[in-house]
N, C-alpha and C positions, 0 to 999 in steps of 0.2 A: 505494498500501501504505500502510495507517495500523497503528504501531508504537505499543505504549510499549513502554517501557525502563524497568528499575527495580534498581540496586546504590546499595552506599551505606555509608557509615561511614570507609573508606577507599579510598586512591587505586586499591590493587589490585582494588578491585572495580569503581570507578567509569570508569578509564581503560579495561580490554575493553568495557564497554557506548559508551562516546565512540566507540573503533575501529569497532564495530560501526555504531552509528547514522551515521558519517560514510561506509564504504561501501554503507549501505542510499540512503542519498541520493546516493551516486555513478553506484549502478546504478539507480534509480530517481526523476529527479530532480521529481516532481510528488510524492512520501511525503511520509506526515504522521507526526514522531516526535512523540512526546511521554513525558518523563520524571516518572518518580514518585520522590521520595524524601524526606528529613529536612533539618529546619532544622539538626542538630547535628552531620550528616555534612559531610565535605568535598564530595558534591556539592552541598550549595549553593553552593557559591563557582565548582567547576569545572564543574558543566554551561552555567552561562549564559554564562560565557566562552568556551566551544566553542559560542556559540550555536542551542542547544538551550532548548527552553521546558521550563520544570521546575515541578511540579505537588507542595508540600510538606504530607505527613501527618505526624502526632503517632503515631510508636509507636515501642517500644525493645527491647531485646534484653531475655533474661531473664538471671539468673543462677544459675549453676551449682551454688548451695546454694539450702536454702529460707531467702526471705528476705521481707518486709513490700514490697522494691522492688516484688516478683513480681506482687505483688496489683496495684500502680500498672498493670505492664506490662499484665498480661492485659486490664485494663480499656481500654489506650489501644490494644489489639489489636484489641480488638472495636469501639471509635469508627472505628480504622483502617480495617478491615474494609468500616465504612457507607461512609464516604467512599469508598474505591478502589472499590466496586459503583459507588456514584453516578457516579465519574468515565468509570468504565468504558462505564456506560450513556450518557452526553455526549458520548464519544468514539469509541465505538462503532470500538474496534482491530481488524484482521485478524490480529493477533498479538498476545501479550506474550513479552517476554524478560525473564529475569531472571538477573546476574551476582554474586550473591551478597550479604551482610549481611543483616540481620535485617527492614530494611526491604521489600527484594524477598520474602520468605515471605511476608507479610500481601496485595501484588497479586497472587502467583502464584498463591497460594491462590485466593483471589477471583475470579482469571480461569479457573481453573480450574474451578470448581463450578460457573461460567455460562457453562460451557462453549466458553471463549474459547481459541483453539489455543494452543499455550505450550513456552518452552524456556528450559533453566537452560543456563547455562555456570558449568564450575567449575573456578579456575581452581588448587587445589592437588592434590600426589597424596594425601591424604588430605581426603575431603572435608568441608565445614562439617555442623554438626547440622543449618542449616535446609535446605539442598541434600538430605541426606538423606532427610528428612520428605518434599519437594516431590517426589523421584525418585518415589515412588509415585502422584503425581497429574498427574503434569506429560506430555507429549507426548514432546519427546525430553528425553534430559540430552547435552551437547555439553562433554568433558572436553580437559582442557589435559595431562595424562599420562595415559597406558596402563594406569600402577599403580592410578590411582583407580576403577577400574572393579570391582574385585574389594569395594570397601566401600561400592557403593550396592547397593541393594533388585531396583531393576529392571534387569537387565545387557543385556536385551534392546532397551532405550531409548536404551544410548551412542551416544557416537559420540567418538572420539576425532579433536577440530580443531585441538589446539592453541591457545594465547592468546592473542587480539588484540592487534598493536602498533602504535607507533605508527609510518607509512607514512615519516617522517622517520630511522628506525633502519638503513633499506635502503639511501639515497642518498647515503651521506657516505662518500667514500673514508678510508681512512686515512691518505694523506699532508696530506690535510684537515685531520685529526681533529690530526695530530703539531703542522701550522701553524699551526692553533687555539693551542694552550697553548706554541707556540713551544719544542719537544725538537726532538732530534738526529734526524733520520730511521734514521741508522747506528747507535742502539742502542735495546734492548727496551725495554719500558716495561710497568712494574707500575702498575696501576691499582685503589687501595686505596678501595672505595666503604664509608664509615661509618653511608650511609647518610643521610636529612633531617633527622631528629634526633638520630642519634650511636650510636655503639657503644662506650662507654668502653671493654668491655675488649679489643675489636678495637683501636680505634684507640690503644692503649697500648701494647698488641702489636706495631705496628708502628715502635718507634722504633730498633730494631736493624738493621730491615730499612733503614731510613733513613739509619743511620749508613756503613753499610755504603755503599749509595747513593753519598752524598757522597762517600766516601773512596775508592772503590775506583772511580768513574768509569766501572764496565762494565755499566752500568743505570739506567735513570731509573725516579722514581716521581711518580705525582700521588696526591693523600691528600686524599679528600672527607670532611671530618671531621663536619659536621654542623653544624647554625648551633648549637644550645645549647653544644657541647663545644669550635669553634672556638678560643675565647680560652684554656682552658685548655691545649689541645694546643699553643697556641703557646709559653706559656710551659712546658710540658714539654720542647717541641724546645731553645728557648732555655736552659734549665738540661742541658740533653744538649749542649751546645754543637754543634747540628745548624742548619748555616746554609743559608736557603732561596735564596740568591742565587748560587748554585755553576750554576744553570740547568739543574742537573739533577733538582734536587728543587721540586715547587710543593706546597703546602697553600693548602688552599681552605673554606670554610664549608659553599658547597654550589653544584652545578655546573647551570646550568640549560640550558646547551647540553650536554647529555648523547648523544646522540648523537653528538657529537664525540669526545669522551673515549671511551668504549666504541670503535667505532673506531679509533683510535690505541691503545691499549692491545696489549700481548701476553699478558699475563695479569690478571685478574681477580682481588681480595680481595673479597668480598661475603658477608652476610647472603644470606639464601636466600627473600627474599617470589617469588611468583609470576610476578609483573613482571617483577622485575630477570631472573631467567634466563629466560624468554623471549626478553627480546632479547640476555642473553649470548648463547644458542644459534642465535637466529637470524642473529648475527652471525659464529658457531664460533667463538667464545673459550674457550679453558683456562681451569681458575677456582679457585679455592682456596674451598672455602666455609663459612661459620664460623655454625651454625643458631644462630636467636636462641632461648635453652633454654626462654622464658616465653609463646613463642608459642601461643597457641587449642591443645587438643590434639597440641601438640608437629609443626604440619603442616609448620615449616621443614625438621626433618629428613627426616621424608619425602620432599620436595622433592629433599633435596641428596641424599639417599641413590639416587633415582631418576637421578640424572647422574650421580653415582658408579658404580653398578652397570654402567652402559654406556660406563662411561672418561673421559667427558669433563669426572669432576670429580676434587678431593681433597675430602676433608670433612673438617674437626679440630671438634669438639665443643668446646663452649663452656669447658667446665671442662677440658678439657686444653692451651685456647690460652694458651701464652706467647710469650715474645720468642723465645726460640730455638726453639723446633718452626716458627715462621712462617718466621721466616730460613731456616734449615733445608730447608725445603719448595719455596721459593722459589730457595732458591741448587742446588738439585739440579735443579730444573725449567731454569733459566738456563745450565747446563752441560749440557742432553740435549736440543737442538734437534730431535732425533728424536721427543722425548718430548712437546715440545710441539705439534708437527706434529697427532701423532697424535692428542693429544686436541683438538685443533682439528678435528679431520674427526669426530672422534664427535661433539662439539660438534655443529656443524654438522648432522649426520644428524639431530639430533635436533628441530635447530630448525626452530620451523613459520612461514612468511611469509605463508603464506595463509590465517590463521584468520578473519580479518573476513569473507573473500569467501566459506569454506565454512559459516560461520554465515548466510549471509546468503541461500548455497541451498538451508539446511534450511529456514527461516523461510518460503522462496519455497514449499517443497513444501507444508509444513505448511496454505498459508493456503489452494494448489490443491485439493490435497484436500479440504480443508473445502469448498470453493465448488462440488467435482465432485459 
C-alpha cells in the first residue's frame, strides 16, 4: 500500500499521523509512506526523526480577518496545489490521509479532485475550519470525539475512531512510573501539566497545592512547568518557601518520558489539547481540566466539556482559576477515593487504544473499494 500523510503545524496534528504511519508499516511491511508538510511546522523536525520521508511545500494559513497576508496565502496555496499534484502523480498513492493543519488542506483537496481515496482525521470536539471544508470532499472523516459529528456537514461519512496515541503509553505500569520519579507508591500523586511552553496562570495557581503537599505530606505532586517558565516558577517556589527536597514535590521544566509520568499519576491537572486528553483517557486517569482560553474556535473547552459530560473530568475555566479553587477541587477528590475511582472508570470508557488500527482498517477498505 502506498500512502501519503499530511498534518502539520503542531504536535497535535503530527503525532496522530506518525502513529497511523507506524501502524500501517506494522501491518503492511512493504508499504511505502510519504509525508507532505511545511518548513515552518514542527513536522519538519518530527517526521524525519520518526524515520519517514517528508517533502516540504510552501503554504500558509489564512488570517481570520481581511489582511494583505491573505493575498500572499492564496498565492502560496495555488503554488502548493500545483506542487502537490506533481508529487501525487509521481508517487501514485493508493490513499491520502490528512490529520489537520492548513498544509493538509492543500494536500487533501488536490487528492480528492484527482480521484484518489481520501480520509481526514479530526482530533478536536469542535472541528477546525480546514476539516469542515474538506468534509464535503473526502471519502471518510474519522473523529476523536463523538461530539464532533454534529459540527460536520457530511455526517454520513463520519466514523468515531478516537485519537491515535503513542504505543508506549499503554506499556508502562503505575509502579514503573512511580519508581522512575522516585515517589512513594503508598501516597496519591497529582501530576500538573503546564504544557511544553508553559501555562502561566495554571502554573501560578498550583502554589497553594504545592504548599499543602509539602506541609501535610498526605499526597505527592509532580509539576511540569514548561521550559519557558521553569526559572520563574523556581523563584516563585523559593519566594513561597516551598522546598523541593522533601521527596513529596518534584518540579521539572519538561518531561520527555511522559508515559511514565501519566502512568504514575492518580489525578492529572492539565490544559485540554486533544492528544493529551486522548492519552489521559486511554490510561483511565481522572483529571481537572483548564481549557486554554485563546485556542482557535475555543476548541479546548469543547474537548474538556466532552470529558466533563461523561463524568471523567472537572472543568475550571481560565477566568475562574485561582489557587484556592484548584486546591479545593483536588482536596475534595483526595478525601473521596470512590470519586476518583468512578472518574477513572468513566475516563477509561472514553479512552480509545485502537485508533491507529481502526484508521488503518478504514484506509484498507477505501483502497480495496477503489480497486474493485
